[in-house]
N, C-alpha and C positions, 0 to 999 in steps of 0.2 A: 320410442321412451322411456319409457313403463322398465323394460328390464334396464335400460341403464340408469334410472331412479335405481330400480332394486341393488343394480351390484354397485350401486354410489355408499347406501346404505352401511352394506352389509360389509365395505371397506372401511366405515366410519367408523362401526361395531368391531371388525378386525382391528384396524387401530387406536381405538377405548380401550380394548380389554390386552393392548403391547402396554398403554402405557396405567393401566392401572397397579399392574406390580411387572416389577424387572430385577429377578433374578442377579446377581451383585457377588459373584465370587470373591474371595480371600487372594488375590491379587494388588502390588502395590501399586497399581496405575491408578485403581481404582479410588485410593485413598491419598484425603490433602497429607493426614495427623499422619505423618509417617512411622512420630514419636508409639502412637498410636495404636497403629498397626500393629504391629515388628509386637507388642505387649498381647493383641487381641490372638495374633497367632502363635505365637507360646503359649495362653493357653490352652485355644485351641489344636495341638498338639496333646499336650497335657490330658485334655479329657476325650483326644481320640487316638492316647494311648491305653488306657481302664479301656472303652468303650468296645474295643478290641478283641478285648481276651475275653468275649464275654458270659462275665458272669454277671448274675444276679444282682447281690448282693457289693457291688461294686458300681452300678448306675449313680447309685448316690451324689458317691465321689463324682465320674466324670460328667455328669449334672454343676457341680458346683464351681467348676474350668468353662462350660458349653458357657456357664450364663453371662461369664464374663466375656467369652469373642461374640456374642450375640447382642451384650450391649450394645458393646465398637459399630456391628454390619448385624444386624438384629430379619435384613433382608439376603440369607443363604438359601438358597432352598434345603441343601443340604447336615445343613446344620441343625437348620427345626426340626428335621423329622429324625434327628440324630437326638434330641434333648425331647419328643413326642417319645419315641422308641424309651428310652429313662423312666417316664416319668408310665407309664404306659403298663409297667413292670416294675411299680413301686407303686405300693401306697396307695393313694386316692388318683386313683387311674381319670378320670373327671379330667382333670390336670390336664393332658397328653392335650384334648380337643382342638383347642386355638394353635398349636406348634404342628398339628399333621395339616389342621386348615390355611396356613400360612404359606406353610412345603407345599401342598399340593397346589397354596396358589401362584407360584411364583416359577413351580417345574413341574407338568403332572404328571411327568417323566424322572422324578428325581427318584426314585430307588420300585421295583417289579411288586412289593408289597404293598403303595401307599394304600390307591382306594382299600387292600380291608383294614391297613393299619387306619381309614378312616373313617370305615366302619366302625372300629370297636372301640373309637374316640364318640362317636356318636351314639355308641353303645351305651358306654356309662355314663352316657351325661344324661342318659335317657333322652334323646329325638328319637324313639323309636323307628318313626317314619322315611326319619337319614337316611337310620344305617339300616334295615332296609332295605334299601334306594341305592349304597353302595357296594350292602352285601352282591346284590346281584348285579350287577355293577363288575365290583371286581371278579366273579363266577362266568359271567360275559365273556372277556375279552382276555383269561383267561388260557393256555391251550389244551385240545381238544384233549391230548392225557392227563393234562395238570387236572381240568376240568372233571376228570371220572375221581381224581385223588380229590379230590374238595367239595366234592359235592354236601358228602354228610355234613362234614362240618358248617358249610353254607348253611343248610336246611335247619340245621339246631339252632345258630343264630338265631334265624330269622323267626324259626317260633318260640326263641327267647324273645324277641320284639315282642309277636303278636300277641307272648302273656303276658310282656311290658305294659304293653296299651289293654287290653283286658282287666289287670288287678286294681295301675292304676286308677282305672272309668269307674274302682270301689275302691277305696282306702279304705285302709279302717282303723278304730279307733282308740287306734292306741298312739301314749308320748313317752318319747327317747327322751329323755334322759343319761346323761356324760356323767359320772364315776366322779368325775372333776382329778385333776392333779394330784390328788393323796392318795387318792388308791395310781392310775393310769401314769405310767412316764408318754418318750419317746420313742420309746424299744415296744416290741408286736408284745400287746397281755389280752390273755384271752382262755377260755376253759374255763366260770369262773364254781363255781357251788355254793350255795345258800342253804347254814343247815334252818331247819323250821321255826326256830325263835327268829331269824332277821336280821342276829345280831355279831352272824362271823362268815364271813369271803376268804375261800379256800380261792383260788386260780392260780395260771401258769404266768409266768412272765419268763423273755428272752436281756430284761437289763442290766445294764452292764456293772454292778453291784455285785457281781460273784465274782469278779477277776483275772484279770487278764487270766493268769492261765486256761482258762474253757470258755474259747471260742470253741464251736465247730467249725474245721478246716474246708469243708464242700461247703459251704454257705460265707462262713466269716460273721458271721450274728453268733453272739455269747449262746450259750443250752440251755438249754426250757429249767427252770426250777421254781419247786413252789412256792408259795405269799401266803401271805396268813394276812389280815386284820379283820378289827374287834370295830364293836356300830357305841358309839361312843357320844351322849348329849343329841343323837340322831344325825351325826358324821362319824365316816368312813375314821379310823386311824391309819396312819402312814403304816402302809405293808412288811411285814417280818418273815425274813429268811425262813423255810422253818426245819431247819437245820441239818445236819447229815445224816441224821438219821434215816430223812424219806432224800435228800436229795445227795446224789453224786455224784463223778466227777464224768456224765456224761446226761444225753437227752431223761428229766424226768417231770414230769405233766400230772398236773391232777385233772382227774376225765370221771370221776363219777365220786358222790359219798352219796348211804345209805339214810335212810329215813328219820333216823333217830341219829346221827349226822354221830355217829361210834365208827365207822367203817370206808378209808377213805380208800378208795378205788386208783391209782396211779400209771398210767407209762412210763414205762425206763425204757431209754433206743438200748444197753449196753448189749445185751443179749440175748442171740435167735433175733434177730432181726426184727425187734421189739416187741414184746408181748407188759399184760396185764397182772399189777401185785395188789397184795392189800394189804392197810395197817389200819390194827385196833387200836383206837382209844381209850387209855388203861391209866387209869392215879394218873393220869395230870401231864401222860407222851404220848406221842407214836408209837409202838410201834415200831421192829426192826420187820420191810416189806418183805413178801412170801408172793413169791411164781401165784395163780392160778393154774388149777385143773391142768392137767394134760388136753385134755377132753377136749380144753375153749384154745390156751393157747401151746400153736402150733409153729412149728417150720416158719408160716407166714405174717405179715404184719398183724399182728393185733394196735386195736387199739381205745376206743369210747367204750365205756361199759354203767353201768349200770343197773344194781337190782328191784326187786318189784318191793312193793311196799310190804308184804309177808315173807322178803327175805328168801323165796322156793325161787327165786325164777330171775336170772341172770342174764342183761340185753349185753351187747357185745358190736364190733367193728372192726371186722378181718377182710386180709386182701383172697383167703384162701381162697387156690386156683379147681378144688376138686369138688369144691363148691353152692362157689360164686353164681348168681344168674348171669353178674355182667363182671364189675371190677370188685371196689368196696362191698360190700353189702352187710346185712344187719344179721346177724344170727341170735336162735337162744338157747340156752341153757338150764336144769330140772336141777332144783338141790330133790334127790333120790336116796332112801335110807344113806342119809350120810356121806354119798358123793353126787359130785356134779354128773350130767349124765353128757352122752354125744351132743354134741352141739352140730345143731340143725338150722337150714334158712328157713326165716323171719315167713319169706312166701312174697310171690314175687307181686302183690297187691302191693308189697313199703315197698321194694328190691328195683333196683331198675336195669340198663346197662351199666350205664353211669356210675359215679362215685356214690355210696349213703355213707355216711357219717357224723359224729356226737350224736348218739342218743342216749336220752332220754325220759325215764315217766314216770307221767306224777303222781306224786301222791293217792289218785284217788284209786289207781289201779287197774287204769282201763283205759289212758289217756297216754297215745307215745307219741311223745315231740323230738326230731329227728333231721338232718340236715342231706340235702342230697341238689346231682348236679341234674336230675333228671327230670319226669313229674312236668309240668306246667312250672318251670323255673325261671323267670325272669333274665339270666345269668349265673354260673359259677353256683356256686353252692345258695339255698334257700331253707326258710325255715320251715319246717312245715310237721301239719302234725295226724295221728290217723285215732282212730277209737276204737278200743274191742267192744266186742256186742256178746250179753251170757254164752252166748256156741263157740267161740273163741274167734273168729269174723273178723279181721280190721275191715274197719272204715276206708274206702276211697281219702288218699291222702290230701291233705285241704294246706294248700298255699296262705302263707300267715298274712300273706300282703302286704301291699308300703301305708306304711312307711319300713315294718321292721322291713322285709328284703329287700333289695337293689339288689341292679346288673352284677355288682361284685360277690363277696363271701360273705355267705352270716351264716353262723358256726359253733353248736353250744353251746342251745336256749336253756334253762334252767326254769323252772317254774312255780311257781308257790303260789295257793291259794283256788277260787275256783269262784265263774261269772266280775260279776266290777268288783270284786279283790282283787283279782286279779294281779299277781306282779315278777314279773320277770327278769330276767338275764342272761345276756349275751353276749359277745362281741364283733364286733367292725371297724369299720371305715369307712367316716363319714369328717363332710368336713369341717365340725366343729373339732376334729381328734388332738392329740399329742403327738400326734403323728405315725406314732407305726396302727396296731392293730389296737384298740378299745372296750372296755368294756360299758355294755347299760344299759339303763337299770328301763323296764317294759315296763308301762299301767297300763289300762285299758282306759279312756274316757266316758266316762258315764252318758246317757242319755239328756239333756237340759234344755227343757221347754222357758225357760225365762233366761234372760239377759243378766249376770249377775257383778260381772266385773268384764277390766279391758285388756283382760288375760289373754295374749294370741296362744298362749302352750295349751288353751282344751282346744283350740280348736273349730271354736263355738260361732266364740258369737263378735260382733265388739260392742263399744255403748259409748257412745260421742259426747253426753251431757248432756241432748238438748232432749231427751224421752224419745229421740225415732231412732229405734234402735237395729237393728238388721242381723236378719236371724237367718243360722247358717244349717239352711236344711240338708242330711246326712244323706249324701250319694247326687247333691248338686255339686257342680261344680263353678258357675259364678252367683257374685254377689253385686249386684251393684250400689254402687254409695251416693245410695238414690237423698243423703242432707250433707253430704260430704262439708258444702261451701256455709252450711247450718241458714238456708234460705228459705226463706217462706215457701217462696213462690214454687222451689224444686221437688216440693214436696212427691207433689205429685204425678210425679213423673219417672215414666217404666214400670207404674203398675196397672199397666192394662192388660196384658198376659204373656208380653213377652218383655224379658229379658236377653234380649240377645242386643241393645241398643249402646253403641259403642260411642258414648258422648256427645249426642245429641243434648243440645242449646242451643237460645237464637240468636249467641255470635259466632253459631260454626255452618256455614255459606258451604264448607263443604259437601254435605251427609245432603238426606236423601230430602230435604223440605219438609220434614214431618217431623216436631215435636214431641211429642207427644209419646216416647218412648218404643213408641212402634211404627219404627222404620219397614219393618220388615225384607230385607235384603240377609237375611243371617253372616251376620260382619257376625257373628259371636269369636272366640276366639276358644270354645271348648274342645271344638276337631281340628284346634287350631296343633299339624300334624310337622309343623317345619319347622327354621332353625331358632334354639333356642339356648342359643351361646349371648349369651346380657350380654355381653362384656363390647362386641360391636355393634355400631351402630344400625349397621346392615349397607351403609351407602362409604366407607372407613374415611367417610367426609369428605366426598368431597361431592363435587358438583352434579356427581351420573344423577340425580332424580330428573336436574331441568329434564331432561330426555321426556319427562312424559309430561310436563309443562302444559299447562290450558293455554293455548297461546291467542284467543280474540278475548282470553278476560272471564268469558260467558262460566260463571260457578254454579249455573244453573242444573244438575245435574238431573231434571226433566227434559235439556237433550237427546236421547236416546245418547247419551252418552258418547256421540261424532267429533266433539271437539275436547275427549282427555286420553289417558290410557286407560281407563276406570270400565268402555271398553273391552278391554279385555283380565276384565278382573281384574286388575293393580289397582291398589289401594293405599295408603299409608296411614299410620298409623304416629302417636311419641305415646311407649313407654319412658314414665317416670319412677319404674320402683324393679328388683326384684328379692325374692325374698324365698329360702328353702322355708322359713317355716311363715305361716298369717300376716304380718304388720299388724301391732296395737295401732287406733286409729291414731291416736297424738304423735305415733311416729311418725304414719303415714303426711298426717297432715303439718306434722314438717319437711319433710320429703317435697312435698307436696301443697304450698302455700296457696295457691290459686282457689277461681272457682269453680271447674269446668267437670262435671261429672265425669267422676274416674271408676270403671270396670277393674274389682281382681276376678283376673282365672286363674284355676291349673292348669296349665299348661307345662305334665312330659317328668314331672318333681319339685315346678316352680310354681311361689306364688308369684306372679306378672299382675302392676297398674297400669293400665293404659287410657290417656286420652283425646278423642277426637276422632272422627274418619276421611279426610283429606281426599281430592284425587289429582292431585297435585305433589310436591315433593318439596317446593319451593312454598306450600301454606304448609304441611306438615312443618318444615325448618322456621320456621316462622316463628309455629308456637313453641317449639322447642325451644328455641330461645330468649321468648317471653313467657314462658309460664315458670320462674321462678325455682326450677329446680338445676344444677349445675353442672348436672349429669346424667342428665336426661337425653334422648335418644331417637331413632328418626327407625320402624321399623317400619318395611316393604310384607306386605301380601297379594297371591294371589291367588283367587279361587279361595276366596278365604284358611290358606295355608300360605304360612310364613315363610319367606324367600327372599333369597342375599339379592338385590338390581345386577349382578351376574345372571342371576337364570332370569329376570324381564328379556336381559337383550343377548341371552340364548334360544328362549321360545319366539322373539324376536330375527336370528336368526334360520331359525329354520323352518319357515314357517311362511308363506311370502303373501298370503292372505293380511296377514297382520302387517310384514312389510309393507306394503304398499299403502294399505293404511294408516301405516305409521305417518311411510314417506308423504303422504297426501294432507298431514291433519296437520306432522308435529314437522319438515319439513326444515321451518325458518329456524325453530329450535334447537334441531342438530348444528342446523350450519351457527347456530350465533353460540353454540358451548362450542363446539371444535376450534 
């Protein structure tokens, strides 16, 4: 009988999985709206015609057609895969995740590399543990020969994820500010250079207004040109192109500026594979650029460069094979006896077997900033710094951490000032950008002991106006809004040494029954390494959570969990908000007007706001529907890790002990559900 019951449960789970998602092919018989079908297929074919040319710069156009087809049929695995593949190759790669998730959900064999692409999407969303799990699964499932080929790639990706976990555990105290659409455009803008007075910004852009005749046919993007902005009344003026003296018919990019602002180093890609040139600011104009010494420029690709404050040392990046430690490296040349010395590799402390780029020497003459794909990067290029001691020895490069760095590329960091007066500029892709790579300002957030405002930009504190302020201690990942409901009876909640209480209050029967903030059950999301896709409810709106309902109506968790799924470490919670930056008190109060305690957690790059902990999906759904937040959603955790409901079902299908227990205590709920 037990075997029969087990098989019944497995069958029901399989049936549920089949009902959960079904791949819908673009075939006329699957649709009643024939006109809509015809239009969708026409756009699908147009998108395929562009997509199959395998040109990265053409993918945005393919995506436009795919979106029209997707609106008509969002349940086609291959279309979702292609849309994810477009997005992961252009601009904000984190947007690819829901499409790869959907493609895999509909058909886990939609393409050979779907698991790898899913891992990449998790990686770009800073869902580190999900990414590592998928990377390992991909490597395990490929053939023996290919496994050897992909092993170094997977090993590096997993190392990047581990670096991400470590770096996000100690977020740095920096504030990022997009320079706005007066500077940035929908195209790629990068390589910012600032003079010492901070009133002139020189940068590189691929924006459209350079003219229709200036397209790089290899990329179908406009050629790089150099632009300048001036600071007027604390605002940057509209950029103006630095004329035809500096800009040519090919690539021209700003790569370095002397500390007195009178020597501009630029990259020109017209000849010799790309070389570094210099131009002098004389009598109010820039002189005709001239190439640097052949001891610096070579037959290889020289890119960024910077000059030491005393003008005697030039640091630059090149991929010259004869001297490189790995691929692109940083080199140094000395100005001696009126000429530049032969370039030498700066050394393996800074250079790795991966690329180094975007070198910049700080005005202190000893702190070198650069971008690297090696060291403890969390993905792509990260910004690092190394300090040279009095003996000329470089320190171990330090990753500038999150939020400056991300899993995507961060490059061309330019900094002025020291300590608390430190200000930097660099280029990155973020969700608040204007389309391509944008230029951001970086400022150090000083330590504060008192709460002065409720401005979330300082990453420090909120003030609800009641006199009961919540102070954030640097390095503390969790904040409990003990006075969110402005109820004096709640002022002492959660203050007995345990800040891991998720929503205990007198009305919450789904918790352990301890209402003093010390439930001791380690329900904190601080170490939650699960799925942080906050656009999904964790159950896709179905009632699959009823599988976990406590069928005898006993809500008391002191019965050793024999009547609910919490026996298996599964709990349900309600999330009322998520943001890339901390929400000010007033904004959070507007999103969630209720009286339950709200916990803010930092999880994989997001600030998330959670209420309640429940043993059944029905309890959590009831709270979700009545909490006053229209777009609240239920999340699922297993053993403290955020998961999808399907993972719970997979667990039950793989472990007979769980199946038997689940059947014994939830058979009625299963049968009623189906």
